[in-house]
KEVEX-931684 format. One record per residue: residue number from 1; x, y, z of N, C-alpha, C, O in turn; residue in three letters. Coordinates in steps of 0.05 Angstrom, whole numbers, plus 5000, padded with zeros to 4 digits. Layout:
N
{seq: NUM | nc1: X | nc2: Y | nc3: Z | cac1: X | cac2: Y | cac3: Z | cc1: X | cc2: Y | cc3: Z | oc1: X | oc2: Y | oc3: Z | type: ALA};
...
This chain:
107
{seq: 1 | nc1: 4812 | nc2: 9897 | nc3: 5743 | cac1: 4808 | cac2: 9883 | cac3: 5718 | cc1: 4789 | cc2: 9899 | cc3: 5701 | oc1: 4768 | oc2: 9908 | oc3: 5709 | type: MET};
{seq: 2 | nc1: 4797 | nc2: 9903 | nc3: 5676 | cac1: 4781 | cac2: 9918 | cac3: 5657 | cc1: 4766 | cc2: 9898 | cc3: 5639 | oc1: 4775 | oc2: 9876 | oc3: 5634 | type: ASP};
{seq: 3 | nc1: 4743 | nc2: 9907 | nc3: 5628 | cac1: 4727 | cac2: 9891 | cac3: 5611 | cc1: 4720 | cc2: 9906 | cc3: 5586 | oc1: 4713 | oc2: 9930 | oc3: 5587 | type: ILE};
{seq: 4 | nc1: 4721 | nc2: 9893 | nc3: 5563 | cac1: 4713 | cac2: 9904 | cac3: 5538 | cc1: 4694 | cc2: 9885 | cc3: 5524 | oc1: 4702 | oc2: 9862 | oc3: 5518 | type: GLU};
{seq: 5 | nc1: 4669 | nc2: 9892 | nc3: 5521 | cac1: 4650 | cac2: 9875 | cac3: 5508 | cc1: 4652 | cc2: 9879 | cc3: 5478 | oc1: 4647 | oc2: 9900 | oc3: 5467 | type: ILE};
{seq: 6 | nc1: 4660 | nc2: 9857 | nc3: 5464 | cac1: 4665 | cac2: 9859 | cac3: 5435 | cc1: 4640 | cc2: 9851 | cc3: 5419 | oc1: 4637 | oc2: 9860 | oc3: 5396 | type: THR};
{seq: 7 | nc1: 4623 | nc2: 9834 | nc3: 5430 | cac1: 4599 | cac2: 9825 | cac3: 5416 | cc1: 4577 | cc2: 9820 | cc3: 5436 | oc1: 4581 | oc2: 9810 | oc3: 5458 | type: SER};
{seq: 8 | nc1: 4553 | nc2: 9828 | nc3: 5427 | cac1: 4529 | cac2: 9824 | cac3: 5444 | cc1: 4506 | cc2: 9817 | cc3: 5426 | oc1: 4499 | oc2: 9833 | oc3: 5408 | type: ARG};
{seq: 9 | nc1: 4494 | nc2: 9794 | nc3: 5430 | cac1: 4473 | cac2: 9784 | cac3: 5412 | cc1: 4450 | cc2: 9775 | cc3: 5429 | oc1: 4453 | oc2: 9759 | oc3: 5447 | type: LYS};
{seq: 10 | nc1: 4426 | nc2: 9784 | nc3: 5422 | cac1: 4401 | cac2: 9775 | cac3: 5436 | cc1: 4392 | cc2: 9749 | cc3: 5424 | oc1: 4392 | oc2: 9746 | oc3: 5399 | type: GLU};
{seq: 11 | nc1: 4384 | nc2: 9730 | nc3: 5440 | cac1: 4373 | cac2: 9705 | cac3: 5431 | cc1: 4346 | cc2: 9702 | cc3: 5445 | oc1: 4344 | oc2: 9690 | oc3: 5466 | type: ASN};
{seq: 12 | nc1: 4324 | nc2: 9712 | nc3: 5432 | cac1: 4298 | cac2: 9711 | cac3: 5444 | cc1: 4286 | cc2: 9683 | cc3: 5448 | oc1: 4270 | oc2: 9679 | oc3: 5466 | type: PRO};
{seq: 13 | nc1: 4294 | nc2: 9665 | nc3: 5430 | cac1: 4283 | cac2: 9638 | cac3: 5432 | cc1: 4291 | cc2: 9625 | cc3: 5459 | oc1: 4275 | oc2: 9611 | oc3: 5471 | type: LEU};
{seq: 14 | nc1: 4316 | nc2: 9628 | nc3: 5467 | cac1: 4326 | cac2: 9616 | cac3: 5492 | cc1: 4326 | cc2: 9636 | cc3: 5515 | oc1: 4335 | oc2: 9630 | oc3: 5537 | type: LEU};
{seq: 15 | nc1: 4315 | nc2: 9660 | nc3: 5511 | cac1: 4313 | cac2: 9681 | cac3: 5531 | cc1: 4339 | cc2: 9687 | cc3: 5544 | oc1: 4342 | oc2: 9687 | oc3: 5568 | type: GLN};
{seq: 16 | nc1: 4359 | nc2: 9693 | nc3: 5527 | cac1: 4385 | cac2: 9700 | cac3: 5537 | cc1: 4399 | cc2: 9720 | cc3: 5518 | oc1: 4391 | oc2: 9724 | oc3: 5496 | type: ARG};
{seq: 17 | nc1: 4421 | nc2: 9732 | nc3: 5529 | cac1: 4438 | cac2: 9749 | cac3: 5513 | cc1: 4466 | cc2: 9735 | cc3: 5513 | oc1: 4476 | oc2: 9728 | oc3: 5534 | type: THR};
{seq: 18 | nc1: 4477 | nc2: 9732 | nc3: 5489 | cac1: 4503 | cac2: 9719 | cac3: 5486 | cc1: 4524 | cc2: 9741 | cc3: 5483 | oc1: 4522 | oc2: 9758 | oc3: 5466 | type: GLU};
{seq: 19 | nc1: 4544 | nc2: 9740 | nc3: 5500 | cac1: 4564 | cac2: 9761 | cac3: 5502 | cc1: 4592 | cc2: 9749 | cc3: 5498 | oc1: 4599 | oc2: 9729 | oc3: 5509 | type: VAL};
{seq: 20 | nc1: 4608 | nc2: 9763 | nc3: 5482 | cac1: 4637 | cac2: 9757 | cac3: 5479 | cc1: 4651 | cc2: 9782 | cc3: 5491 | oc1: 4647 | oc2: 9804 | oc3: 5481 | type: ILE};
{seq: 21 | nc1: 4668 | nc2: 9777 | nc3: 5511 | cac1: 4682 | cac2: 9799 | cac3: 5524 | cc1: 4711 | cc2: 9793 | cc3: 5527 | oc1: 4719 | oc2: 9769 | oc3: 5527 | type: ALA};
{seq: 22 | nc1: 4727 | nc2: 9814 | nc3: 5528 | cac1: 4756 | cac2: 9811 | cac3: 5533 | cc1: 4762 | cc2: 9822 | cc3: 5561 | oc1: 4757 | oc2: 9846 | oc3: 5566 | type: VAL};
{seq: 23 | nc1: 4772 | nc2: 9805 | nc3: 5578 | cac1: 4780 | cac2: 9814 | cac3: 5605 | cc1: 4810 | cc2: 9820 | cc3: 5605 | oc1: 4826 | oc2: 9803 | oc3: 5598 | type: LEU};
{seq: 24 | nc1: 4817 | nc2: 9844 | nc3: 5613 | cac1: 4845 | cac2: 9852 | cac3: 5613 | cc1: 4854 | cc2: 9852 | cc3: 5643 | oc1: 4843 | oc2: 9867 | oc3: 5659 | type: LYS};
{seq: 25 | nc1: 4873 | nc2: 9835 | nc3: 5648 | cac1: 4882 | cac2: 9831 | cac3: 5676 | cc1: 4912 | cc2: 9835 | cc3: 5678 | oc1: 4927 | oc2: 9816 | oc3: 5680 | type: HIS};
{seq: 26 | nc1: 4921 | nc2: 9860 | nc3: 5677 | cac1: 4949 | cac2: 9867 | cac3: 5680 | cc1: 4959 | cc2: 9861 | cc3: 5708 | oc1: 4945 | oc2: 9867 | oc3: 5728 | type: LEU};
{seq: 27 | nc1: 4983 | nc2: 9851 | nc3: 5710 | cac1: 4996 | cac2: 9846 | cac3: 5736 | cc1: 4981 | cc2: 9827 | cc3: 5754 | oc1: 4983 | oc2: 9828 | oc3: 5778 | type: ASN};
{seq: 28 | nc1: 4965 | nc2: 9809 | nc3: 5742 | cac1: 4951 | cac2: 9788 | cac3: 5757 | cc1: 4948 | cc2: 9764 | cc3: 5740 | oc1: 4951 | oc2: 9765 | oc3: 5716 | type: SER};
{seq: 29 | nc1: 4940 | nc2: 9742 | nc3: 5753 | cac1: 4937 | cac2: 9717 | cac3: 5738 | cc1: 4910 | cc2: 9717 | cc3: 5724 | oc1: 4894 | oc2: 9735 | oc3: 5726 | type: SER};
{seq: 30 | nc1: 4906 | nc2: 9696 | nc3: 5708 | cac1: 4881 | cac2: 9692 | cac3: 5694 | cc1: 4858 | cc2: 9691 | cc3: 5714 | oc1: 4860 | oc2: 9676 | oc3: 5734 | type: THR};
{seq: 31 | nc1: 4837 | nc2: 9706 | nc3: 5710 | cac1: 4815 | cac2: 9706 | cac3: 5730 | cc1: 4800 | cc2: 9679 | cc3: 5730 | oc1: 4799 | oc2: 9665 | oc3: 5710 | type: PRO};
{seq: 32 | nc1: 4789 | nc2: 9673 | nc3: 5753 | cac1: 4773 | cac2: 9649 | cac3: 5755 | cc1: 4746 | cc2: 9654 | cc3: 5742 | oc1: 4739 | oc2: 9676 | oc3: 5736 | type: SER};
{seq: 33 | nc1: 4731 | nc2: 9632 | nc3: 5739 | cac1: 4703 | cac2: 9634 | cac3: 5728 | cc1: 4686 | cc2: 9652 | cc3: 5745 | oc1: 4670 | oc2: 9668 | oc3: 5735 | type: ARG};
{seq: 34 | nc1: 4689 | nc2: 9649 | nc3: 5771 | cac1: 4674 | cac2: 9665 | cac3: 5790 | cc1: 4680 | cc2: 9695 | cc3: 5787 | oc1: 4662 | oc2: 9711 | oc3: 5787 | type: ASN};
{seq: 35 | nc1: 4705 | nc2: 9702 | nc3: 5785 | cac1: 4713 | cac2: 9730 | cac3: 5781 | cc1: 4703 | cc2: 9741 | cc3: 5755 | oc1: 4694 | oc2: 9764 | oc3: 5753 | type: GLU};
{seq: 36 | nc1: 4704 | nc2: 9724 | nc3: 5734 | cac1: 4694 | cac2: 9733 | cac3: 5708 | cc1: 4664 | cc2: 9737 | cc3: 5709 | oc1: 4654 | oc2: 9757 | oc3: 5697 | type: ALA};
{seq: 37 | nc1: 4649 | nc2: 9719 | nc3: 5722 | cac1: 4620 | cac2: 9723 | cac3: 5725 | cc1: 4614 | cc2: 9749 | cc3: 5740 | oc1: 4595 | oc2: 9763 | oc3: 5731 | type: ARG};
{seq: 38 | nc1: 4628 | nc2: 9755 | nc3: 5761 | cac1: 4624 | cac2: 9779 | cac3: 5776 | cc1: 4628 | cc2: 9804 | cc3: 5759 | oc1: 4612 | oc2: 9823 | oc3: 5759 | type: GLU};
{seq: 39 | nc1: 4651 | nc2: 9804 | nc3: 5744 | cac1: 4658 | cac2: 9827 | cac3: 5727 | cc1: 4637 | cc2: 9831 | cc3: 5705 | oc1: 4629 | oc2: 9854 | oc3: 5701 | type: THR};
{seq: 40 | nc1: 4629 | nc2: 9810 | nc3: 5692 | cac1: 4609 | cac2: 9813 | cac3: 5671 | cc1: 4582 | cc2: 9821 | cc3: 5682 | oc1: 4568 | oc2: 9838 | oc3: 5670 | type: ILE};
{seq: 41 | nc1: 4574 | nc2: 9810 | nc3: 5704 | cac1: 4548 | cac2: 9817 | cac3: 5716 | cc1: 4547 | cc2: 9846 | cc3: 5724 | oc1: 4527 | oc2: 9860 | oc3: 5720 | type: SER};
{seq: 42 | nc1: 4569 | nc2: 9857 | nc3: 5735 | cac1: 4570 | cac2: 9885 | cac3: 5743 | cc1: 4570 | cc2: 9903 | cc3: 5718 | oc1: 4557 | oc2: 9923 | oc3: 5718 | type: LYS};
{seq: 43 | nc1: 4584 | nc2: 9894 | nc3: 5697 | cac1: 4586 | cac2: 9910 | cac3: 5673 | cc1: 4558 | cc2: 9912 | cc3: 5659 | oc1: 4552 | oc2: 9933 | oc3: 5648 | type: SER};
{seq: 44 | nc1: 4543 | nc2: 9890 | nc3: 5659 | cac1: 4517 | cac2: 9890 | cac3: 5646 | cc1: 4494 | cc2: 9897 | cc3: 5664 | oc1: 4471 | oc2: 9901 | oc3: 5654 | type: LEU};
{seq: 45 | nc1: 4499 | nc2: 9899 | nc3: 5690 | cac1: 4478 | cac2: 9906 | cac3: 5709 | cc1: 4459 | cc2: 9883 | cc3: 5713 | oc1: 4435 | oc2: 9888 | oc3: 5718 | type: GLY};
{seq: 46 | nc1: 4468 | nc2: 9859 | nc3: 5712 | cac1: 4452 | cac2: 9835 | cac3: 5716 | cc1: 4460 | cc2: 9821 | cc3: 5742 | oc1: 4480 | oc2: 9827 | oc3: 5754 | type: GLU};
{seq: 47 | nc1: 4443 | nc2: 9802 | nc3: 5751 | cac1: 4449 | cac2: 9786 | cac3: 5774 | cc1: 4471 | cc2: 9766 | cc3: 5767 | oc1: 4471 | oc2: 9756 | oc3: 5744 | type: LYS};
{seq: 48 | nc1: 4488 | nc2: 9760 | nc3: 5786 | cac1: 4509 | cac2: 9740 | cac3: 5781 | cc1: 4498 | cc2: 9713 | cc3: 5775 | oc1: 4510 | oc2: 9698 | oc3: 5760 | type: LYS};
{seq: 49 | nc1: 4476 | nc2: 9705 | nc3: 5787 | cac1: 4464 | cac2: 9679 | cac3: 5783 | cc1: 4454 | cc2: 9675 | cc3: 5755 | oc1: 4451 | oc2: 9652 | oc3: 5746 | type: GLU};
{seq: 50 | nc1: 4449 | nc2: 9696 | nc3: 5740 | cac1: 4439 | cac2: 9695 | cac3: 5713 | cc1: 4461 | cc2: 9694 | cc3: 5692 | oc1: 4455 | oc2: 9690 | oc3: 5668 | type: ASN};
{seq: 51 | nc1: 4486 | nc2: 9697 | nc3: 5700 | cac1: 4508 | cac2: 9696 | cac3: 5682 | cc1: 4522 | cc2: 9669 | cc3: 5682 | oc1: 4529 | oc2: 9659 | oc3: 5703 | type: VAL};
{seq: 52 | nc1: 4525 | nc2: 9657 | nc3: 5658 | cac1: 4538 | cac2: 9631 | cac3: 5655 | cc1: 4562 | cc2: 9635 | cc3: 5638 | oc1: 4560 | oc2: 9645 | oc3: 5615 | type: ILE};
{seq: 53 | nc1: 4585 | nc2: 9627 | nc3: 5648 | cac1: 4610 | cac2: 9628 | cac3: 5631 | cc1: 4612 | cc2: 9601 | cc3: 5616 | oc1: 4614 | oc2: 9580 | oc3: 5629 | type: ILE};
{seq: 54 | nc1: 4611 | nc2: 9603 | nc3: 5590 | cac1: 4612 | cac2: 9579 | cac3: 5573 | cc1: 4642 | cc2: 9571 | cc3: 5568 | oc1: 4649 | oc2: 9548 | oc3: 5571 | type: ASP};
{seq: 55 | nc1: 4658 | nc2: 9591 | nc3: 5561 | cac1: 4686 | cac2: 9585 | cac3: 5556 | cc1: 4704 | cc2: 9609 | cc3: 5562 | oc1: 4695 | oc2: 9632 | oc3: 5560 | type: SER};
{seq: 56 | nc1: 4728 | nc2: 9604 | nc3: 5569 | cac1: 4749 | cac2: 9624 | cac3: 5574 | cc1: 4774 | cc2: 9616 | cc3: 5560 | oc1: 4783 | oc2: 9593 | oc3: 5564 | type: MET};
{seq: 57 | nc1: 4786 | nc2: 9634 | nc3: 5545 | cac1: 4810 | cac2: 9627 | cac3: 5530 | cc1: 4831 | cc2: 9649 | cc3: 5534 | oc1: 4825 | oc2: 9673 | oc3: 5531 | type: LYS};
{seq: 58 | nc1: 4855 | nc2: 9641 | nc3: 5542 | cac1: 4876 | cac2: 9661 | cac3: 5545 | cc1: 4901 | cc2: 9649 | cc3: 5531 | oc1: 4904 | oc2: 9625 | oc3: 5528 | type: SER};
{seq: 59 | nc1: 4919 | nc2: 9667 | nc3: 5522 | cac1: 4943 | cac2: 9659 | cac3: 5509 | cc1: 4967 | cc2: 9664 | cc3: 5527 | oc1: 4966 | oc2: 9682 | oc3: 5543 | type: GLN};
{seq: 60 | nc1: 4987 | nc2: 9648 | nc3: 5523 | cac1: 5011 | cac2: 9650 | cac3: 5539 | cc1: 5024 | cc2: 9678 | cc3: 5534 | oc1: 5028 | oc2: 9686 | oc3: 5512 | type: PHE};
{seq: 61 | nc1: 5031 | nc2: 9691 | nc3: 5556 | cac1: 5045 | cac2: 9717 | cac3: 5554 | cc1: 5027 | cc2: 9741 | cc3: 5550 | oc1: 5037 | oc2: 9763 | oc3: 5549 | type: GLY};
{seq: 62 | nc1: 5001 | nc2: 9737 | nc3: 5547 | cac1: 4983 | cac2: 9759 | cac3: 5543 | cc1: 4966 | cc2: 9763 | cc3: 5568 | oc1: 4960 | oc2: 9743 | oc3: 5582 | type: ARG};
{seq: 63 | nc1: 4960 | nc2: 9787 | nc3: 5574 | cac1: 4944 | cac2: 9793 | cac3: 5598 | cc1: 4915 | cc2: 9798 | cc3: 5590 | oc1: 4902 | oc2: 9816 | oc3: 5601 | type: HIS};
{seq: 64 | nc1: 4905 | nc2: 9782 | nc3: 5572 | cac1: 4877 | cac2: 9784 | cac3: 5563 | cc1: 4865 | cc2: 9756 | cc3: 5562 | oc1: 4878 | oc2: 9737 | oc3: 5555 | type: GLU};
{seq: 65 | nc1: 4840 | nc2: 9754 | nc3: 5569 | cac1: 4825 | cac2: 9729 | cac3: 5568 | cc1: 4799 | cc2: 9735 | cc3: 5553 | oc1: 4784 | oc2: 9753 | oc3: 5560 | type: THR};
{seq: 66 | nc1: 4794 | nc2: 9719 | nc3: 5533 | cac1: 4769 | cac2: 9721 | cac3: 5517 | cc1: 4748 | cc2: 9703 | cc3: 5530 | oc1: 4753 | oc2: 9679 | oc3: 5534 | type: VAL};
{seq: 67 | nc1: 4725 | nc2: 9714 | nc3: 5537 | cac1: 4704 | cac2: 9700 | cac3: 5551 | cc1: 4679 | cc2: 9699 | cc3: 5534 | oc1: 4670 | oc2: 9720 | oc3: 5524 | type: VAL};
{seq: 68 | nc1: 4667 | nc2: 9675 | nc3: 5532 | cac1: 4640 | cac2: 9673 | cac3: 5520 | cc1: 4621 | cc2: 9667 | cc3: 5542 | oc1: 4622 | oc2: 9647 | oc3: 5556 | type: PHE};
{seq: 69 | nc1: 4602 | nc2: 9686 | nc3: 5546 | cac1: 4583 | cac2: 9684 | cac3: 5568 | cc1: 4555 | cc2: 9686 | cc3: 5558 | oc1: 4549 | oc2: 9697 | oc3: 5537 | type: ALA};
{seq: 70 | nc1: 4536 | nc2: 9674 | nc3: 5574 | cac1: 4508 | cac2: 9675 | cac3: 5567 | cc1: 4494 | cc2: 9687 | cc3: 5591 | oc1: 4497 | oc2: 9678 | oc3: 5614 | type: LYS};
{seq: 71 | nc1: 4478 | nc2: 9708 | nc3: 5586 | cac1: 4463 | cac2: 9722 | cac3: 5607 | cc1: 4434 | cc2: 9716 | cc3: 5603 | oc1: 4422 | oc2: 9724 | oc3: 5583 | type: VAL};
{seq: 72 | nc1: 4422 | nc2: 9701 | nc3: 5622 | cac1: 4394 | cac2: 9693 | cac3: 5621 | cc1: 4376 | cc2: 9713 | cc3: 5635 | oc1: 4385 | oc2: 9728 | oc3: 5652 | type: TYR};
{seq: 73 | nc1: 4350 | nc2: 9712 | nc3: 5627 | cac1: 4331 | cac2: 9730 | cac3: 5640 | cc1: 4326 | cc2: 9720 | cc3: 5669 | oc1: 4321 | oc2: 9737 | oc3: 5687 | type: ALA};
{seq: 74 | nc1: 4327 | nc2: 9694 | nc3: 5673 | cac1: 4323 | cac2: 9682 | cac3: 5700 | cc1: 4341 | cc2: 9658 | cc3: 5703 | oc1: 4347 | oc2: 9644 | oc3: 5684 | type: ALA};
{seq: 75 | nc1: 4349 | nc2: 9652 | nc3: 5728 | cac1: 4367 | cac2: 9629 | cac3: 5732 | cc1: 4353 | cc2: 9603 | cc3: 5727 | oc1: 4366 | oc2: 9583 | oc3: 5721 | type: SER};
{seq: 76 | nc1: 4326 | nc2: 9602 | nc3: 5730 | cac1: 4311 | cac2: 9578 | cac3: 5724 | cc1: 4313 | cc2: 9571 | cc3: 5694 | oc1: 4315 | oc2: 9547 | oc3: 5687 | type: GLU};
{seq: 77 | nc1: 4313 | nc2: 9591 | nc3: 5677 | cac1: 4316 | cac2: 9586 | cac3: 5648 | cc1: 4344 | cc2: 9575 | cc3: 5642 | oc1: 4346 | oc2: 9557 | oc3: 5625 | type: GLN};
{seq: 78 | nc1: 4364 | nc2: 9584 | nc3: 5656 | cac1: 4391 | cac2: 9574 | cac3: 5653 | cc1: 4393 | cc2: 9545 | cc3: 5660 | oc1: 4406 | oc2: 9529 | oc3: 5646 | type: ALA};
{seq: 79 | nc1: 4380 | nc2: 9537 | nc3: 5682 | cac1: 4381 | cac2: 9509 | cac3: 5690 | cc1: 4366 | cc2: 9491 | cc3: 5671 | oc1: 4372 | oc2: 9467 | oc3: 5670 | type: SER};
{seq: 80 | nc1: 4346 | nc2: 9501 | nc3: 5657 | cac1: 4331 | cac2: 9485 | cac3: 5638 | cc1: 4346 | cc2: 9482 | cc3: 5611 | oc1: 4344 | oc2: 9461 | oc3: 5598 | type: ARG};
{seq: 81 | nc1: 4362 | nc2: 9502 | nc3: 5603 | cac1: 4374 | cac2: 9502 | cac3: 5577 | cc1: 4403 | cc2: 9492 | cc3: 5577 | oc1: 4411 | oc2: 9477 | oc3: 5560 | type: VAL};
{seq: 82 | nc1: 4418 | nc2: 9499 | nc3: 5597 | cac1: 4447 | cac2: 9493 | cac3: 5598 | cc1: 4453 | cc2: 9464 | cc3: 5603 | oc1: 4437 | oc2: 9450 | oc3: 5617 | type: GLU};
{seq: 83 | nc1: 4475 | nc2: 9455 | nc3: 5593 | cac1: 4485 | cac2: 9428 | cac3: 5598 | cc1: 4494 | cc2: 9426 | cc3: 5627 | oc1: 4503 | oc2: 9445 | oc3: 5639 | type: ARG};
{seq: 84 | nc1: 4491 | nc2: 9403 | nc3: 5639 | cac1: 4496 | cac2: 9399 | cac3: 5667 | cc1: 4524 | cc2: 9406 | cc3: 5675 | oc1: 4529 | oc2: 9419 | oc3: 5696 | type: ARG};
{seq: 85 | nc1: 4544 | nc2: 9397 | nc3: 5660 | cac1: 4572 | cac2: 9402 | cac3: 5667 | cc1: 4579 | cc2: 9432 | cc3: 5667 | oc1: 4597 | oc2: 9441 | oc3: 5681 | type: HIS};
{seq: 86 | nc1: 4565 | nc2: 9447 | nc3: 5650 | cac1: 4570 | cac2: 9476 | cac3: 5650 | cc1: 4558 | cc2: 9489 | cc3: 5675 | oc1: 4570 | oc2: 9507 | oc3: 5687 | type: ILE};
{seq: 87 | nc1: 4535 | nc2: 9479 | nc3: 5684 | cac1: 4523 | cac2: 9489 | cac3: 5709 | cc1: 4541 | cc2: 9482 | cc3: 5733 | oc1: 4544 | oc2: 9498 | oc3: 5751 | type: LEU};
{seq: 88 | nc1: 4553 | nc2: 9458 | nc3: 5733 | cac1: 4571 | cac2: 9450 | cac3: 5754 | cc1: 4596 | cc2: 9468 | cc3: 5755 | oc1: 4604 | oc2: 9477 | oc3: 5776 | type: VAL};
{seq: 89 | nc1: 4607 | nc2: 9474 | nc3: 5731 | cac1: 4631 | cac2: 9491 | cac3: 5730 | cc1: 4625 | cc2: 9519 | cc3: 5740 | oc1: 4643 | oc2: 9532 | oc3: 5752 | type: ARG};
{seq: 90 | nc1: 4601 | nc2: 9529 | nc3: 5736 | cac1: 4594 | cac2: 9556 | cac3: 5745 | cc1: 4583 | cc2: 9556 | cc3: 5774 | oc1: 4575 | oc2: 9577 | oc3: 5784 | type: ASN};
{seq: 91 | nc1: 4581 | nc2: 9533 | nc3: 5787 | cac1: 4573 | cac2: 9531 | cac3: 5814 | cc1: 4543 | cc2: 9533 | cc3: 5818 | oc1: 4533 | oc2: 9540 | oc3: 5840 | type: GLY};
{seq: 92 | nc1: 4527 | nc2: 9527 | nc3: 5797 | cac1: 4498 | cac2: 9529 | cac3: 5799 | cc1: 4485 | cc2: 9501 | cc3: 5803 | oc1: 4461 | oc2: 9500 | oc3: 5806 | type: LEU};
{seq: 93 | nc1: 4501 | nc2: 9480 | nc3: 5802 | cac1: 4491 | cac2: 9453 | cac3: 5806 | cc1: 4512 | cc2: 9436 | cc3: 5820 | oc1: 4536 | oc2: 9443 | oc3: 5819 | type: ALA};
{seq: 94 | nc1: 4503 | nc2: 9416 | nc3: 5834 | cac1: 4521 | cac2: 9398 | cac3: 5848 | cc1: 4530 | cc2: 9376 | cc3: 5829 | oc1: 4515 | oc2: 9366 | oc3: 5812 | type: GLU};
{seq: 95 | nc1: 4555 | nc2: 9367 | nc3: 5832 | cac1: 4566 | cac2: 9346 | cac3: 5816 | cc1: 4554 | cc2: 9319 | cc3: 5826 | oc1: 4553 | oc2: 9314 | oc3: 5850 | type: LYS};
{seq: 96 | nc1: 4546 | nc2: 9302 | nc3: 5807 | cac1: 4536 | cac2: 9276 | cac3: 5814 | cc1: 4558 | cc2: 9258 | cc3: 5822 | oc1: 4579 | oc2: 9257 | oc3: 5809 | type: LYS};
{seq: 97 | nc1: 4554 | nc2: 9243 | nc3: 5843 | cac1: 4574 | cac2: 9223 | cac3: 5851 | cc1: 4568 | cc2: 9197 | cc3: 5837 | oc1: 4545 | oc2: 9187 | oc3: 5837 | type: GLN};
{seq: 98 | nc1: 4589 | nc2: 9185 | nc3: 5826 | cac1: 4585 | cac2: 9159 | cac3: 5813 | cc1: 4581 | cc2: 9138 | cc3: 5834 | oc1: 4594 | oc2: 9138 | oc3: 5855 | type: ALA};
{seq: 99 | nc1: 4564 | nc2: 9119 | nc3: 5829 | cac1: 4559 | cac2: 9097 | cac3: 5848 | cc1: 4584 | cc2: 9080 | cc3: 5849 | oc1: 4595 | oc2: 9071 | oc3: 5828 | type: ALA};
{seq: 100 | nc1: 4592 | nc2: 9074 | nc3: 5873 | cac1: 4616 | cac2: 9057 | cac3: 5876 | cc1: 4609 | cc2: 9028 | cc3: 5873 | oc1: 4588 | oc2: 9018 | oc3: 5883 | type: GLN};
{seq: 101 | nc1: 4625 | nc2: 9014 | nc3: 5858 | cac1: 4621 | cac2: 8986 | cac3: 5854 | cc1: 4630 | cc2: 8970 | cc3: 5878 | oc1: 4650 | oc2: 8977 | oc3: 5891 | type: LYS};
{seq: 102 | nc1: 4617 | nc2: 8948 | nc3: 5883 | cac1: 4626 | cac2: 8930 | cac3: 5904 | cc1: 4651 | cc2: 8916 | cc3: 5896 | oc1: 4654 | oc2: 8909 | oc3: 5872 | type: ALA};
{seq: 103 | nc1: 4669 | nc2: 8911 | nc3: 5914 | cac1: 4694 | cac2: 8897 | cac3: 5906 | cc1: 4688 | cc2: 8868 | cc3: 5897 | oc1: 4670 | oc2: 8855 | oc3: 5907 | type: PRO};
{seq: 104 | nc1: 4704 | nc2: 8860 | nc3: 5878 | cac1: 4700 | cac2: 8833 | cac3: 5867 | cc1: 4709 | cc2: 8812 | cc3: 5888 | oc1: 4728 | oc2: 8816 | oc3: 5903 | type: LYS};
{seq: 105 | nc1: 4694 | nc2: 8791 | nc3: 5889 | cac1: 4701 | cac2: 8769 | cac3: 5907 | cc1: 4720 | cc2: 8750 | cc3: 5893 | oc1: 4716 | oc2: 8743 | oc3: 5870 | type: GLN};
{seq: 106 | nc1: 4741 | nc2: 8742 | nc3: 5908 | cac1: 4760 | cac2: 8723 | cac3: 5896 | cc1: 4750 | cc2: 8695 | cc3: 5900 | oc1: 4738 | oc2: 8688 | oc3: 5920 | type: GLN};
{seq: 107 | nc1: 4755 | nc2: 8678 | nc3: 5880 | cac1: 4746 | cac2: 8650 | cac3: 5881 | cc1: 4766 | cc2: 8633 | cc3: 5894 | oc1: 4762 | oc2: 8609 | oc3: 5896 | type: LYS};
């Protein structure tokens, strides 16, 4: 899988780098979030735990996926800033289980 970083912007207020990259995956399916995180972390020389994939978009019939990723200075900063469902998608937080309601009693 090849990677082309099209945009890279420093965000000092949130202590992160915002990256837009194009993943080219010829002769294979759309990469998973985990594969995209690994590829971007290797490309930028960062730890995988510090890379958060915000969105991935691919078009039918094209072997390219556009990825918006955020690379934090530390994983603790990511857990303070990011929304919970994004952390769950990236495997950095556990999904909350909804409390089960007791069955209704019939009269």
